[in-house]
C-alpha positions as CSV (number, residue, x, y, z in Angstrom):
1,M,0.0,0.0,0.0
2,S,1.3,3.4,-0.9
3,K,2.5,5.6,2.0
4,D,0.9,8.6,0.3
5,W,-2.8,9.3,0.8
6,N,-5.3,8.1,-1.8
7,P,-7.5,10.9,-3.0
8,Q,-9.9,8.5,-4.8
9,H,-10.4,6.3,-1.8
10,Y,-10.8,9.3,0.5
11,Q,-13.4,10.9,-1.7
12,R,-15.6,7.8,-1.7
13,F,-17.1,9.1,1.6
14,E,-17.2,12.7,0.6
15,K,-20.8,13.2,1.7
16,E,-20.0,12.1,5.2
17,R,-16.7,14.0,5.3
18,N,-18.2,17.3,4.1
19,R,-20.8,17.7,6.8
20,P,-18.5,18.8,9.6
21,P,-16.5,21.4,7.6
22,A,-19.8,22.8,6.2
23,E,-21.2,23.2,9.7
24,L,-17.9,24.7,11.0
25,L,-17.9,27.2,8.1
26,A,-21.5,28.2,8.9
27,R,-20.2,29.6,12.3
28,I,-17.8,31.9,10.5
29,A,-19.6,32.7,7.3
30,H,-20.3,36.3,8.4
31,I,-16.5,37.2,8.4
32,K,-15.2,39.4,5.6
33,A,-12.1,37.5,4.5
34,Q,-9.5,38.3,1.8
35,R,-6.8,35.9,2.8
36,I,-7.7,32.3,3.8
37,T,-5.5,29.2,4.4
38,D,-6.9,25.6,4.5
39,L,-4.5,23.6,6.6
40,G,-4.5,19.9,5.8
41,C,-6.6,20.6,2.8
42,G,-6.4,17.1,1.4
43,S,-8.1,16.7,-2.0
44,G,-9.6,20.1,-1.7
45,S,-13.2,19.3,-0.6
46,S,-13.0,21.8,2.3
47,T,-11.1,24.3,0.1
48,A,-14.0,24.2,-2.3
49,L,-16.4,25.1,0.5
50,L,-14.2,28.1,1.3
51,R,-14.1,29.1,-2.3
52,Q,-17.9,29.0,-2.5
53,A,-18.2,31.1,0.7
54,W,-15.6,33.7,-0.3
55,P,-15.3,33.7,-4.1
56,Q,-13.0,36.8,-4.2
57,A,-10.6,35.7,-1.5
58,E,-7.0,34.6,-2.0
59,I,-7.1,30.9,-0.8
60,T,-4.1,28.7,-0.1
61,G,-4.3,25.0,0.7
62,V,-1.5,23.3,2.6
63,D,-1.0,19.6,2.9
64,S,1.9,17.1,3.2
65,S,0.5,14.7,0.5
66,P,1.6,15.3,-3.1
67,A,-1.3,13.1,-4.4
68,M,-3.9,15.0,-2.4
69,L,-2.5,18.3,-3.5
70,A,-2.5,17.2,-7.2
71,A,-6.2,16.3,-6.9
72,A,-7.0,19.6,-5.1
73,Q,-5.2,21.7,-7.7
74,E,-7.1,20.0,-10.5
75,K,-10.4,20.6,-8.8
76,L,-9.6,24.3,-7.9
77,P,-7.1,25.8,-10.4
78,D,-7.8,29.3,-9.0
79,C,-6.5,28.4,-5.6
80,R,-2.8,28.1,-4.5
81,F,-1.6,24.8,-3.0
82,V,1.5,24.2,-1.0
83,L,3.3,21.0,-0.1
84,Q,4.2,21.5,3.6
85,D,3.8,20.2,7.1
86,F,1.4,22.5,8.8
87,H,3.7,22.7,11.9
88,D,6.2,24.6,9.6
89,W,3.6,26.7,7.9
90,Q,4.1,30.5,8.1
91,P,2.4,32.8,5.6
92,E,4.0,35.9,4.2
93,V,1.1,38.0,5.3
94,P,-1.4,37.6,8.2
95,Q,-4.5,35.6,7.4
96,D,-8.2,36.4,8.0
97,I,-9.1,32.7,8.4
98,V,-7.1,29.7,9.1
99,F,-9.3,26.7,8.5
100,A,-8.3,23.2,9.6
101,N,-10.7,20.4,8.7
102,A,-9.9,17.0,10.3
103,S,-6.1,17.7,10.3
104,L,-4.9,19.2,13.6
105,Q,-5.7,15.9,15.5
106,W,-2.6,14.5,13.9
107,S,-0.4,16.9,15.8
108,D,1.3,15.7,19.0
109,T,2.2,19.3,20.0
110,P,-1.1,21.3,20.1
111,Q,0.2,23.3,23.0
112,T,2.7,25.0,20.7
113,L,0.9,24.5,17.3
114,L,-2.3,26.4,18.3
115,P,-0.5,29.5,19.6
116,H,1.6,29.5,16.4
117,L,-1.5,29.4,14.3
118,V,-3.1,32.3,16.2
119,R,0.0,34.4,15.6
120,Q,-0.6,33.9,11.8
121,L,-4.0,35.6,12.0
122,D,-4.7,39.2,11.3
123,Q,-6.4,41.2,14.0
124,G,-10.0,40.0,14.2
125,G,-9.1,36.8,12.2
126,V,-10.4,33.4,13.2
127,L,-8.9,30.0,13.6
128,A,-11.6,27.4,12.7
129,A,-10.9,23.7,13.3
130,Q,-12.7,20.5,13.6
131,M,-11.2,17.2,14.7
132,P,-12.6,13.7,15.0
133,D,-12.7,12.7,18.7
134,N,-13.4,9.0,18.3
135,L,-10.4,7.1,19.7
136,N,-12.6,5.6,22.3
137,E,-15.3,4.5,19.9
138,P,-15.5,0.8,18.9
139,S,-14.4,1.7,15.4
140,H,-11.1,2.8,16.8
141,F,-10.4,0.7,19.8
142,L,-11.0,-2.3,17.6
143,M,-8.3,-1.1,15.2
144,R,-5.9,-1.1,18.2
145,D,-7.2,-4.5,19.4
146,T,-6.7,-6.1,16.0
147,A,-3.2,-4.6,15.6
148,A,-2.3,-5.9,19.0
149,L,-3.1,-9.5,18.1
150,P,0.1,-11.7,18.1
151,K,0.0,-12.2,14.3
152,W,0.0,-8.5,13.6
153,K,1.8,-6.9,16.6
154,H,5.3,-7.3,15.3
155,L,4.3,-5.9,11.9
156,T,2.3,-2.9,13.1
157,Q,4.3,-1.8,16.2
158,A,5.9,1.0,14.2
159,A,2.5,2.5,13.2
160,D,2.3,6.2,13.8
161,I,-1.0,6.5,15.7
162,R,-2.6,9.9,16.2
163,P,-2.7,11.2,19.8
164,P,-6.0,11.7,21.7
165,V,-7.9,15.0,21.2
166,W,-7.9,17.2,24.2
167,D,-11.1,18.0,26.2
168,V,-12.9,21.3,25.5
169,Y,-11.5,23.0,28.6
170,R,-7.9,22.6,27.6
171,Y,-8.6,24.1,24.1
172,Y,-10.6,26.9,25.6
173,D,-7.9,27.9,28.1
174,L,-5.0,27.7,25.7
175,L,-6.7,29.8,23.0
176,A,-8.2,32.3,25.6
177,A,-4.6,32.8,26.8
178,Q,-3.7,33.8,23.2
179,G,-6.2,36.7,23.4
180,C,-9.0,34.9,21.5
181,E,-12.7,34.8,22.0
182,V,-13.3,31.1,21.9
183,D,-16.4,29.1,20.7
184,V,-15.9,25.4,21.3
185,W,-18.3,22.6,21.0
186,R,-18.6,18.8,20.4
187,T,-21.0,17.0,18.2
188,V,-21.7,13.3,17.5
189,Y,-22.6,12.4,14.0
190,Y,-24.5,9.2,13.2
191,H,-23.5,8.2,9.7
192,V,-25.8,5.7,8.0
193,L,-23.7,3.1,6.2
194,P,-24.7,-0.1,4.4
195,D,-22.6,-2.5,6.5
196,T,-19.5,-2.8,8.7
197,A,-17.3,-3.2,5.6
198,A,-18.2,0.3,4.7
199,I,-17.0,1.4,8.2
200,A,-13.7,-0.3,7.5
201,N,-13.4,1.2,4.0
202,M,-14.2,4.7,5.3
203,F,-11.3,4.6,7.8
204,A,-9.0,2.7,5.4
205,S,-7.8,6.0,4.0
206,T,-7.5,7.8,7.4
207,A,-7.3,6.1,10.8
208,L,-6.4,2.7,9.5
209,R,-3.6,3.9,7.2
210,P,-0.8,3.8,9.8
211,Y,-1.5,0.1,10.3
212,L,-2.1,-0.8,6.6
213,V,1.0,0.8,5.3
214,C,3.0,-1.7,7.5
215,L,1.4,-4.6,5.6
216,D,1.6,-6.1,2.1
217,E,-1.5,-6.5,0.0
218,A,-2.4,-10.0,1.2
219,Q,-1.8,-9.1,4.8
220,K,-3.8,-5.9,4.4
221,C,-6.9,-7.9,3.2
222,E,-6.6,-10.3,6.1
223,F,-6.2,-7.5,8.6
224,M,-9.2,-5.7,7.2
225,Q,-11.4,-8.9,7.4
226,E,-10.4,-9.5,11.0
227,Y,-11.2,-5.9,11.8
228,I,-14.6,-6.2,10.1
229,D,-15.4,-9.4,12.0
230,Q,-14.8,-7.4,15.2
231,L,-16.9,-4.5,14.0
232,N,-19.8,-6.9,13.5
233,R,-20.0,-7.4,17.3
234,Y,-20.5,-3.7,18.0
235,Y,-22.4,-2.4,15.0
236,P,-25.6,-4.5,14.5
237,C,-27.9,-4.0,11.5
238,R,-30.7,-1.5,12.2
239,Y,-34.3,-1.9,11.2
240,D,-33.6,-1.1,7.5
241,G,-30.5,-3.2,7.2
242,N,-28.0,-0.3,7.6
243,V,-25.6,0.3,10.4
244,L,-25.0,3.5,12.3
245,L,-21.5,4.8,12.8
246,A,-21.2,7.2,15.8
247,L,-18.5,9.7,15.1
248,P,-17.9,12.4,17.7
249,R,-16.1,15.6,16.6
250,M,-14.6,18.6,18.4
251,F,-15.1,22.1,16.9
252,I,-13.2,25.3,17.6
253,A,-13.8,28.8,16.3
254,A,-11.2,31.1,18.0
255,H,-11.6,34.8,17.1
256,K,-8.4,36.8,17.6
257,N,-9.2,40.0,19.5
258,Q,-8.3,43.3,17.9
259,A,-5.8,44.1,20.7
260,A,-4.3,40.6,20.8
């Protein structure tokens, strides 16, 4: 399996993935913005939402995946896309909006990253982020359980697993200390999917990637089947034959005060 992200696989669940950024954007849609950066822009789905909301703005997408950036540039030729780790990102001019859709959860240094991002904002600008907060959901602890089985443990022990998302109070205090007016909330989405294989496929391009890149193709298929077998115990079919995937997400909209 390629170590780069797969835009086609990621976009198979675009409907489910686009709900959170659309709802985050609705909280900041009143802002007049001329300079916007989409951190961890991926294949450009969230960037497209920003372009629709601010058609005249200068929009830059930042991502560490060449494949994702190529897909984003093809989709949005009037936006600028940069290959860079968002920890190292620093724009030439202050930004009105820094938007981070399902990306900042991969950072293991939020205590320094978030203040850095606030410093890149113009006065009155906003840092808007949403992060999946689902490490304690069956979908995710079953990944860890499967990877910890004796047959997989030695192969997946080098997997780079994302750290837990903080609780709302830590985000609030850190951003308030940076001179921000902070709006923070948590929402649980219940995605309707046809079966547990769809749950596995949805996460194959995101949370499962660190495990799958450690395996060859045959091992990957076997690992996925064992994971799906575990999912069947926790995600029964509902009345109409579908399954419901609970997916909690953390949202932040931090407005930089004029005097900050």
